TILORO-478732 format. One line per 10 residues: number of its first residue (from 1); for each residue z, x, y of N, C-alpha, C, O. Coordinates in steps of 0.2 Angstrom, whole numbers. Atoms other than C-alpha are relative to their C-alpha. Example, Ala and Ser with C-alpha at 12.3 -4.5 7.8 and 13.67 -1.06 7.14 Angstrom:
# TILORO-478732
1> 0,4,-6,39,62,-22,0,4,6,3,9,5; -1,-4,-6,36,68,-5,3,-4,5,4,-1,11
END
This chain:
# TILORO-478732
1> -3,4,-5,3,-38,-137,3,4,5,7,9,3; -3,-4,-5,8,-31,-120,8,0,0,11,-6,-1; -7,-1,0,26,-25,-120,3,4,5,9,4,5; -3,-4,-5,28,-13,-106,-1,-3,7,-7,-5,9; 0,3,-7,32,-20,-89,-1,6,5,3,11,5; 2,-5,-5,24,-10,-75,1,-3,7,-1,-8,8; -1,3,-7,30,-12,-57,-1,5,5,0,11,4; 1,-4,-6,26,-5,-40,3,-3,6,3,-9,6; -3,3,-6,35,-7,-24,1,5,5,1,11,4; -2,-5,-6,38,1,-7,4,-4,5,3,-10,6
11> -4,3,-6,49,-3,8,1,6,5,4,11,4; -1,-4,-6,49,5,25,7,-1,2,8,-7,5; -7,1,-3,68,7,29,3,7,1,2,12,-3; -3,-6,-1,77,22,36,5,2,-5,9,-1,-7; -4,-3,5,85,33,23,3,7,2,-1,12,3; -3,-6,-2,97,47,29,4,3,-6,7,8,-4; -4,-3,5,105,50,12,-5,1,-6,-2,0,-12; 4,0,6,90,54,1,2,5,-5,1,4,-11; -3,-5,4,98,70,-6,5,-3,-5,6,-1,-11; -5,3,5,112,59,-13,-3,-5,-4,-1,-6,-10
21> 3,5,4,101,45,-19,-4,3,-6,-4,0,-11; 5,-3,5,89,56,-28,3,1,-7,1,-2,-12; -3,-1,7,101,61,-43,3,-7,-3,2,-8,-9; -3,7,3,109,43,-44,-6,-4,-3,-5,-7,-8; 5,4,3,92,35,-46,-3,3,-6,-5,-1,-10; 3,-3,6,85,47,-58,5,-1,-6,2,-2,-11; -5,1,6,101,46,-69,-1,-7,-3,-1,-8,-9; 0,7,2,100,27,-69,-6,-2,-4,-6,-5,-9; 6,2,3,82,26,-73,-1,3,-7,-3,0,-11; 0,-3,6,84,39,-87,4,-4,-5,2,-4,-11
31> -4,4,4,98,29,-94,-3,-6,-3,-1,-8,-9; 4,6,2,87,14,-95,-6,1,-4,-10,-4,-6; 6,-2,4,73,23,-103,-6,-1,4,-12,-2,1; 6,1,-5,61,21,-88,-4,6,1,-1,12,1; 4,-6,-2,47,32,-84,-4,-2,6,-6,-8,8; 4,1,-6,37,34,-68,2,5,6,4,10,5; -1,-5,-6,39,41,-50,3,-4,5,1,-10,7; -3,2,-6,51,37,-36,-1,5,6,1,10,5; 1,-4,-5,47,44,-19,5,-2,6,5,-8,7; -5,1,-5,61,45,-6,-2,4,7,-3,10,6
41> 1,-3,-7,58,49,13,4,-3,5,7,-8,4; -4,2,-5,66,47,29,-2,-7,2,2,-11,5; 2,6,-2,55,32,32,0,-5,-5,-1,-11,-4; -1,5,5,58,23,15,-1,2,-7,0,8,-8; 1,-2,7,55,22,-3,-7,-3,-3,-9,-8,-1; 7,2,3,39,20,-14,1,2,-8,3,7,-9; -2,-1,7,41,18,-33,-5,-3,-5,-8,-8,-3; 4,2,6,31,16,-49,4,1,-6,5,6,-8; -5,-1,6,41,12,-64,-3,-4,-6,-7,-9,-5; 2,4,6,37,6,-82,5,1,-6,8,6,-6
51> -4,0,5,47,2,-97,2,-7,-3,-2,-12,-1; -2,6,2,56,-12,-106,1,-5,6,5,-3,10; -1,5,-6,56,-28,-95,7,-1,2,8,-1,8; -7,1,-2,74,-31,-96,3,7,4,7,6,9; -2,-6,-3,77,-12,-91,-2,1,7,1,3,11; 3,-1,-7,65,-12,-77,4,-5,5,5,-3,11; -2,5,-4,72,-28,-70,8,1,2,10,0,7; -7,-2,-1,90,-22,-72,1,6,5,5,6,10; 0,-5,-5,86,-6,-62,-1,-3,7,2,-1,12; 2,3,-7,78,-16,-48,6,-4,3,7,-4,9
61> -6,4,-3,93,-28,-47,5,4,2,8,3,7; -5,-4,-2,105,-14,-46,-2,4,7,2,5,11; 2,-3,-7,94,-5,-32,1,-5,6,2,-3,11; -1,4,-6,94,-21,-22,7,-2,2,8,-5,7; -7,1,-2,113,-22,-22,1,5,6,6,4,10; -1,-4,-6,111,-8,-8,-4,-4,5,-10,-6,4; 3,5,-5,107,-19,7,-6,2,3,-10,-2,5; 6,-3,-3,94,-7,13,-6,-2,-4,-12,-3,-2; 6,2,4,83,-12,-2,0,-7,-2,-3,-9,-7; -1,7,2,88,-30,-3,-7,-4,0,-8,-9,-4
71> 6,4,-1,71,-36,3,-6,3,-4,-12,1,-3; 5,-3,4,61,-25,-9,-3,-5,-5,0,-8,-9; 4,5,5,47,-35,-18,-4,5,-4,-7,10,-2; 4,-4,5,37,-29,-33,-6,-3,-2,-7,-9,-1; 6,3,3,20,-31,-40,0,2,-7,2,8,-9; -1,-1,7,20,-33,-59,-7,0,-4,-11,-4,-2; 5,1,5,8,-30,-73,2,3,-6,8,6,-7; -3,-1,7,9,-27,-92,-5,5,-3,-11,5,-2; 5,-4,4,2,-14,-104,3,1,-7,9,-1,-8; -2,0,7,3,-11,-122,4,7,-1,8,8,-6
81> -3,-7,1,8,8,-120,4,2,7,2,-1,12; -3,-2,-6,19,17,-108,-5,5,4,-7,10,1; 6,-4,-3,7,24,-94,3,6,4,-1,10,7; -3,-6,-3,19,38,-88,3,4,-5,5,2,-10; -2,-5,4,24,54,-96,8,1,1,11,3,-4; -7,-2,-1,41,56,-88,3,-3,6,-1,-7,9; -3,4,-6,53,50,-74,1,6,5,5,10,4; -1,-5,-5,52,59,-58,3,-4,7,1,-9,8; -3,3,-6,62,56,-42,-1,6,5,2,11,5; 1,-5,-5,55,66,-27,2,-1,7,2,-7,9
91> -1,1,-7,59,69,-9,-6,2,4,-9,7,2; 6,-1,-4,45,68,3,1,-1,7,6,-4,10; 0,1,-8,42,70,22,-2,-7,1,1,-10,6; 2,7,-1,33,53,21,-2,-3,-7,-3,1,-12; 1,3,6,31,40,7,-7,-1,-1,-10,-1,-7; 7,0,0,13,40,11,-2,4,6,-1,3,12; 1,-5,-5,7,55,21,-6,-2,5,-12,-3,2; 5,2,-5,-2,51,37,0,6,6,-5,6,9; -1,-6,-5,4,66,48,0,-3,7,-3,0,11; 0,3,-6,7,54,62,7,-3,2,8,-9,0
101> -7,2,0,25,53,66,2,-6,5,7,-9,4; -1,6,-4,24,39,79,-1,-6,-3,2,-12,-1; 1,6,4,19,27,66,7,-2,-4,8,2,-9; -7,1,3,36,19,61,0,-8,-2,2,-12,1; 0,7,3,33,3,50,7,-3,0,7,-10,0; -7,3,1,52,0,48,2,-3,7,6,-7,7; -2,2,-7,53,-2,67,-4,-7,2,-2,-11,5; 4,5,-2,38,-14,69,-6,0,-5,-10,4,-5; 6,1,4,26,-21,56,-6,-2,4,-5,-6,9; 6,3,-3,8,-25,60,0,-7,-3,3,-8,-9
111> 1,6,3,3,-43,57,-3,0,-7,-7,5,-8; 3,0,7,-1,-48,39,-3,-6,-2,-1,-11,1; 3,6,2,-13,-60,31,1,-1,-7,0,4,-11; -1,1,7,-9,-67,14,-7,-1,-4,-12,-3,0; 6,0,4,-21,-68,0,-4,-6,0,-10,-6,1; 4,6,0,-26,-86,0,-3,-1,7,-9,-4,7; 3,1,-7,-29,-86,19,-6,4,1,-11,2,3; 6,-4,-1,-40,-71,18,-5,-2,-4,-11,-2,-2; 6,3,4,-50,-79,4,-3,-5,4,-10,-6,4; 3,5,-4,-52,-94,15,-5,3,6,-10,0,7
121> 4,-3,-5,-58,-83,29,-7,3,-2,-12,2,1; 6,-3,3,-70,-74,18,-5,-5,-2,-11,-4,-2; 5,5,2,-77,-90,11,-4,-3,6,-10,-4,6; 3,3,-5,-80,-97,28,-4,5,5,-8,3,10; 3,-5,-4,-86,-80,36,3,1,7,0,5,11; -3,-1,-6,-74,-80,50,8,-2,0,10,-5,-5; -7,2,0,-55,-81,54,1,-7,4,-4,-10,6; -1,7,-3,-47,-97,62,-1,0,7,-2,-5,10; 2,0,-7,-51,-91,79,-8,1,1,-10,1,7; 8,0,0,-70,-90,75,-2,7,0,-8,8,1
131> 2,-7,0,-70,-71,75,-3,3,-7,0,1,-12; 2,-3,7,-80,-61,61,6,4,-2,9,7,1; -5,-4,3,-69,-53,49,-3,6,-4,-8,5,-7; 3,-6,3,-72,-35,43,6,2,-5,12,3,-2; -4,-3,4,-63,-28,28,0,8,0,-5,10,0; 0,-7,-1,-57,-10,30,4,3,-6,10,2,-6; -3,-3,6,-54,0,14,4,7,3,0,11,5; -4,-6,-2,-40,13,18,1,5,-5,5,10,-4; -2,-4,6,-40,21,1,-5,6,0,-10,7,4; 4,-6,1,-48,38,-4,-7,-2,-3,-7,-7,-7
141> 6,2,2,-66,38,-8,-1,-1,-8,-4,-5,-10; 1,0,7,-64,41,-27,3,-7,-2,1,-10,-7; -3,6,2,-53,25,-28,-5,-6,2,-6,-10,-2; 5,5,-2,-66,15,-18,-6,-1,-6,-8,-7,-7; 6,0,5,-79,19,-32,2,-5,-6,-3,-7,-9; -2,4,6,-69,9,-45,-1,-7,2,-2,-12,-2; 0,7,-2,-70,-7,-34,2,-1,7,7,3,9; -2,1,-7,-68,-14,-17,-3,-7,2,-6,-10,-2; 2,6,-2,-71,-30,-7,-8,1,2,-10,6,5; 7,0,-2,-89,-35,-4,-1,1,7,2,-1,12
151> 1,-2,-7,-96,-27,12,5,3,4,5,3,10; -6,-3,-3,-80,-18,15,-2,7,4,-7,10,1; 1,-7,-4,-80,-3,28,4,5,-4,9,4,-6; -3,-6,3,-77,13,19,-2,6,4,-8,8,4; 2,-6,-4,-76,29,29,0,6,-4,-1,12,-1; 1,-5,5,-76,40,14,5,6,1,4,12,0; -5,-5,0,-60,49,17,3,2,-7,2,-1,-12; -2,-2,6,-53,60,4,8,1,-1,11,2,-6; -7,1,0,-35,59,9,2,-4,6,-1,-4,11; -2,5,-5,-25,47,20,1,3,7,0,0,12
161> -1,-4,-6,-21,60,33,-6,0,4,-6,2,10; 6,0,-4,-39,59,38,-2,-6,3,-7,-7,7; 1,7,-3,-38,41,43,0,0,7,-5,-3,10; 0,1,-7,-34,43,61,-6,3,3,-9,0,8; 7,-2,-3,-49,54,65,-6,-4,-2,-10,-5,2; 5,4,2,-60,43,55,0,-7,4,-5,-9,6; 0,6,-4,-54,28,65,-2,1,7,-5,-3,10; 3,-2,-6,-58,37,81,-7,1,0,-11,-2,5; 7,-1,1,-75,42,75,-4,-7,0,-10,-7,2; 4,6,2,-80,24,69,3,-6,4,2,-12,2
171> -4,5,-3,-70,14,82,-5,-6,2,-3,-12,2; 5,5,-3,-86,5,88,-1,-6,-6,-3,-11,-4; 2,4,6,-88,-3,70,5,-6,0,4,-12,-2; -5,5,1,-72,-13,73,1,-5,7,4,-10,7; 0,4,-6,-75,-20,91,-2,-7,-1,-7,-9,-4; 1,8,0,-74,-39,93,1,-3,-6,-1,-9,-7; -1,3,7,-69,-42,75,7,0,-1,12,3,2; -7,-1,3,-53,-46,66,-1,4,-6,-5,3,-11; 0,-5,5,-50,-31,55,6,-1,-5,12,-2,-3; -5,0,5,-41,-33,39,0,7,-4,-4,8,-8
181> -1,-6,4,-35,-16,32,3,-2,-7,7,-6,-7; -2,2,7,-32,-16,13,0,7,-4,-3,12,-2; -1,-5,4,-26,-4,0,2,-2,-7,2,-8,-8; -2,2,7,-19,-4,-18,6,-5,0,5,-11,-2; -6,4,0,-2,-11,-15,3,-2,7,8,-5,7; -2,2,-7,0,-12,4,3,6,5,3,5,11; -3,-5,-4,8,4,10,-5,4,4,-3,5,10; 4,-3,-5,-7,13,17,-3,-5,5,-4,-3,11; 3,4,-5,-15,-2,25,5,-2,5,3,-4,10; -5,2,-5,2,-6,33,0,6,6,0,4,12
191> 0,-5,-5,2,11,42,-7,0,4,-7,1,10; 7,0,-3,-17,10,45,0,-6,6,-3,-5,11; 0,5,-5,-15,-7,54,4,2,6,2,0,12; -4,-1,-6,-1,-1,65,-4,6,4,-4,5,11; 4,-5,-4,-12,15,70,-5,-4,4,-6,-2,10; 6,3,-3,-27,4,74,3,-4,6,-1,-4,11; -3,3,-6,-16,-7,85,1,4,6,0,3,11; -2,-5,-5,-9,8,94,-7,3,3,-6,5,9; 6,-3,-2,-27,14,96,-4,-5,4,-10,-3,7; 3,5,-5,-32,-2,106,-4,-5,-3,-7,-9,0
201> 4,6,3,-39,-14,93,5,-6,0,10,-5,-4; -5,5,-1,-31,-30,97,1,-5,-6,6,-8,-7; 0,5,6,-35,-40,81,0,3,-7,-5,3,-10; -1,-4,7,-29,-30,66,5,-3,-4,11,-5,-1; -5,3,5,-20,-37,51,0,5,-6,-5,8,-8; 0,-3,7,-15,-29,34,0,-6,-5,3,-11,-4; 0,5,5,-18,-38,18,7,1,-3,9,6,-6; -7,0,2,0,-42,13,0,1,-8,-3,-3,-12; -1,-2,7,4,-34,-4,-6,4,-3,-6,5,-9; 5,-3,2,-13,-26,-5,-4,-3,-5,-4,-9,-7
211> 5,3,4,-27,-28,-18,4,-3,-6,2,-8,-9; -4,2,6,-14,-30,-33,3,-7,1,2,-12,-3; -2,6,-2,-6,-45,-24,-6,-5,0,-5,-11,-2; 6,4,-1,-23,-52,-20,-3,-2,-7,-4,-8,-8; 2,2,6,-28,-51,-38,5,-5,-3,2,-10,-6; -5,5,3,-12,-60,-43,-1,-7,2,0,-12,-1; 0,7,-3,-14,-74,-31,-7,-4,0,-7,-10,0; 7,3,0,-33,-77,-30,-5,2,-4,-11,0,-4; 5,-2,5,-41,-67,-43,-5,5,3,-4,9,8; 5,-5,-2,-58,-58,-40,-4,-2,6,-9,1,7
221> 5,3,-5,-65,-69,-26,-1,6,6,3,9,9; 2,-5,-5,-75,-57,-14,1,7,-2,0,11,2; -2,-7,2,-69,-42,-24,-5,2,-6,-6,-2,-10; 5,-3,5,-82,-31,-34,3,6,-4,5,11,-1; -3,-6,4,-75,-20,-48,7,-1,-2,10,-6,-2; -7,0,2,-58,-15,-53,4,4,6,1,6,11; -4,-4,-4,-43,-7,-44,3,6,-3,7,5,-8; -2,-6,3,-39,11,-47,8,0,1,11,-2,6; -7,-1,-1,-20,14,-50,2,7,-3,-2,10,-7; -2,-7,1,-11,31,-51,4,1,-6,10,3,-6
231> -3,-2,6,-6,31,-69,-5,0,-6,-11,0,-4; 5,-1,6,-14,33,-87,-4,-6,-1,-9,-6,-5; 4,6,1,-21,15,-86,-7,1,4,-12,-2,2; 6,-2,-4,-33,22,-73,-2,-6,5,-3,-4,11; 2,6,-4,-39,5,-66,2,-7,-3,2,-7,-9; -2,6,2,-34,-13,-67,-6,-5,2,-8,-5,7; 5,5,-2,-46,-28,-68,4,-5,4,10,-5,5; -3,5,-4,-43,-43,-57,5,-5,-4,9,-8,-1; -5,3,4,-33,-50,-72,6,4,-1,11,2,-4; -6,-4,0,-21,-36,-69,1,3,-7,7,4,-9
241> 0,-3,6,-25,-28,-86,-4,6,0,-9,6,4; 4,-6,0,-32,-11,-90,-7,-1,-3,-8,-6,-7; 7,1,3,-51,-10,-93,-1,2,-7,-6,1,-10
END
């Protein structure tokens, strides 16, 4: 029986006290017996935690008492074993490295499409304005090999910092279409969508909550394979369980 609650979450919010937050979050997570990784950057927080359900939810509830994290939403899944070896809290320049400092999701998000709407668009072959929809996978090539949306565009990048150059090289693929960028949990596709908008693509959206939220809300419709995750489970099926 699954007994370990796994959560992932991110939030773009300015953090000017990362050095102070780091030991506080690490101590509280350790006190609750949690394992995983928390990344803190000036642009926000990104976390992956696993442990007893009550302990995980207690940690998140306390975190949300800080008004900066009040809107933090999580994606949940369950496992029989603890998928992390230790508890790490790291300071980073970016919570997901793009090397493009003008991209500031905390200041202005790109439009998002929810999972049920996206499924409807893919079912009918176009968005509500009649434009063809293309799915753009913003993950690294090895992640895509585990599974992706049918007919998704994959530029074969090996790290996210390569995305801007790839977008310039392949710009013609996106012209005249509604582009839906997607990734595991939402963080990369959010930055990618903003970049594409700034690059002059007028109809770009991000898949709200990424693949994991899509699995949770609509299952495997139009998705082929599993979703790679960065822990010892390796990949999750559309039922959000390890293969």
